[in-house]
N, C-alpha and C positions, 0 to 999 in steps of 0.2 A: 253208300251201298250197304245193304243188309245181307249178311251171310247166314244161310240156312243149312244146317248140317243134319237135320232130322226131318225127313219128308213127311213123317206122321204128324209133325207139329204144324203143318200148313193148314190153316182153316180160314176160308173166306178172305184170303189176301188178294186173290186175282179174280175178283168178281167181274171186272171189266175186260178180262182177258190178259194176254201177255204176248210180247214179241220175244222169241226164244231161239237160242242156239245151243248146241251141245257138242262136247268133245273132250279130249284129254287136256288140250291146251298146254302141254309141257313146253316151256320156253316163251310162249306168247310171241311167236315170230310174225313176220309180215303177212303170212298166209292167215294165221289166227286173227290178226288185227283186222283184216277185211271182213271176217265174220262178225267180230265185235262191233265194228263201225256200222255195218249194215243193220245189225240187230237194233242198235240205238237209233239209227235213222228212221226205221220203220216204227219203232215205239213212239217217237216224237210225232210222226205223221198221223198215227192212229190214236194218239193220246192214251197209250197203255204202257205199263211198266216193261222194261227190258230185263230179260232173265238169261243168265248163263248157267247151264247144267254141266258139271264136270264130275270127275271121279277120283277117289283116293281110297286105298293105294292104287297105283297104276295096275290095270288089268293084267299086264304081263307078269307082274310079281305074284298076284293072287293065283293066277292060273298056272304058275310054275314055268312059264316059257322063258322068263328072264329073271331068275330069283335074285340076282345081284344088280338089278336095274338101278342106274343112277339118274337122278333128275337134273334137268337143266335149270329148274327153279324149285325152291322149296315151296311148301304149301303157302306159307305166309308171304313169300315173294310173289307167288302167282296171284294171290289175293290182291296185293297192292297194285300189281300191274293191271289186273282186270278193273280194279277200282278207277284207275286213271283214265279209262275209256267211258266213264260216267254210266256204267251199268247200274241198274237199280237193285237187282237181286242176284246173288251168286248162290246156287244150290250145289252143295258138295255131297254127292251120293257116296255112301260107304260101300265100296266095291267088294263084294263077297262072292263066294261060290254060288250062293243062293240067287244073288242078283244076276250072275252070269247065266244062270239056268232059266231065267224068266224069258218067256217068248217075246219076240219083238212086238207082237200085237198087244200083249198084256202091258209091256213097258209103255207103249204109246198110249193105251187107254187109261191105265191106272196112274201113271206118273205125269206124262206130258199133257194129257187132257184133263183128267179128273182133279189132279192136284194143282197143276200149273195153268190150266185153262188156256193153252196156247191158241192164239188166233193167227199167228204168223210164225213159221219155223224156217230158220236159215240153217242149212246143213252143208258141210264141206264134202267135197267129192270123195274123200277117203275115210269118212267116219261111218262106223257101223254100230248098232246097238242090238241088244237082245241075244238070245241063245243062237249059236251058230252064225253070229254076225249078220242076221237076216234083215235087221232094220237098216234101211238105207233110203235114198231119195225116192226110189220107185215105190217102196212100201208106203212111205209117207204120202206120195202122190195118189196112190190107190185109195187111201183112206181119207183124203182131204174133204171130199163132199160129205161123207158120213159124219165127220166130226166138225165140220164147218170151220176149217182153217185154210190158210194159204201156205204153200211151201216153196222155197227157193233154193236151188242148187248153186253153190259157189264153186267154180272150177279152180284148179290149181293156180296159184300165183307163181309166175316164173321169173327167173333172172337169167337172161340169155335163153339157153335151151334147157336150163336146170330148173326142175320143179323145187320150190321152196318147201322144206320139210325139216322136222326135228332130226331125222337121221343124217341129213346133209350137214347140219350144224355139228352133230357129234363127230362126223368125219373131219371137219375143219379143226375141231378142238383136239382130236387125236394127232393132227399134224402141227398143232401150235399156230394155225393160221387164223389169227384173231381178226384180221381185216375181212376174211371170208365169212367168219361167223357173224361179225357185226353187220355186214351188208345184208344178211338174211334176217337178223334179229331186229334191225332198225335201231340198234343201240349197242354199246359195248357189252360184251359178255362180262358178268360180274360175279364175285363171290362175296358173301356177307358172313361175318363171324365175330366172335367176341375176342377181344385182346386178352391173352393170358400171359402168365409169367413164363419167361423163357430162360435160357442160360445166360442172357445179358452179355454175350461176348461182343455183339455188334457195337455197343456203346464204347467199349474199350479200344476199338480201332477206328472210331469216328463215323461209324455207320449204324446207329441204333435202329433196331428193328422191332416192329410190333408183330408178335407171334399170334396167329389167328387160329381159333378153334372153329372149324367149319363143320356143319352137320355132315355126318357120314354118308347120307344118301345123295349128296351133291356130286355132280360130275365135274372133275377137274380137267383142265387142258393138259397136254403132255408136259412132262417135267422140263423145267428151264427157267430162265430169267426173263421177266417181262417189264416193259415200260407200262405204267398204269396211272390212273387217277385214283386217289383214295378219298372217300367222303367221310368226314368226321363231324358230327353235330351239324349236318347239313351243308358244310363247307367243303369244296373240292380242292384237293392239293395234288401237286405233281409228286409222283413216287415211282419206285421200282420194287418188284416183288420176286422173290425166289420161291418157286414151287418145286420142292424136291426132297431129297433124303439126306442133305447136308453131309456128303461123304468126307469132307475135310475134317470134321469133328465127330460125327456120329458113326454108328455101325452100318448105316445105309439101309436100315430096315423100316424106319418110320417116316411117313410123309409129313413135311412141314410146309407151312405157308408163312413166310417171313417178309414183312413189308418195311421198306425204308422210305419214310415220307420225307421228301426233300425240303430242307430249310424249315424244319418243324421240331419243336422241343417240348411239347406239352405232355403231361402225364395222361395216358389214355387207357391204363389198365382197367379192365372190366367193361369198357365201352364196346358197343356194337358198331363196327365200321364196315364200309363197303369198298371193295377193290374192283375197279373197272379196268379190265385188261385191254390194252390198246395194241401192243405189238410185241412179239417175242424177240428178244435181243440175242440170246445165245442159249446153248445147251448148258446144263449144270456140269460143273467140273470139280475134280478133286485137286486141291492146291498143295504145293510142297510145304507151305507154311503161311504164317499170318501176313508177312510182307507181300508175298505173291497175291494173296487174296485181296489185300488193301489196294494194290495197284490195279487189279481187275475191276474192283468195285468203283474205283475212280473213273475208269473208262466207261463202265456201265452207266454211271451217273451222267457223264457227258453225252452218251448216246441217248439216254432217256430224255434229257433236256432238249435235244434236237428233235425228237419225235413228238414230245408233248408241247405243242405250240400254244 
């Protein structure tokens, strides 16, 4: 997959045309995945490249609607997830006030047609583009004959009576409902970060932890202890993680992500690891002392091993 971050740099790449979809794609949940799969399917049928158009930063941040917006995936994580669907080109548009003020008609003509030469456009039911969010399926349909492309509307993917969406995932994370989140994502919700130096208290009580530095823009689930899998150098290990403010030892101000990888003793300082959250075990607690903490961690380990089959 080739990643394009400057639309002005595109020159004669899409002479045969393209099969294209566009959206924010935060989280790459099951709804997004239907768009990606359909785009690739059409590209193969028509022997043209598949293209995903997305935006960064999130429009809600730039437009001031949600200045503290947290992402379900970082840009690099989103890129890797999109790559896994065998997309040929990922176009990341720099979302600015100027871009937000571009009319839907100009966006269609100048970017989707002139630059990307779209011959088939797949659009989700809830995606809009251009000033005033006027760009939608109907506008694309009205201009299809003029620009010689086909357009397809993809309806919401549902789970029971619930429409699958990023906001539903966010609600599950707020509740610590990892099973709910994973059912919509099609995978476990994960956090990826660099292992940094910590206080090293865990190793003195038999539960050494890897302290993770997670990008600030990432969305965390609610505070608590979770059974998880941890991926180190491509190998998956059973683990448990505390996401919280460490009230037993700290002042309760800073958020920590501390992973105890079960039956693991390697030095991983400075490595980037992934924590795949499976199930919340309990809320974070303040303990009376180290012995009480050790006893609870022993119980957490037993619980995690039962969950992580």
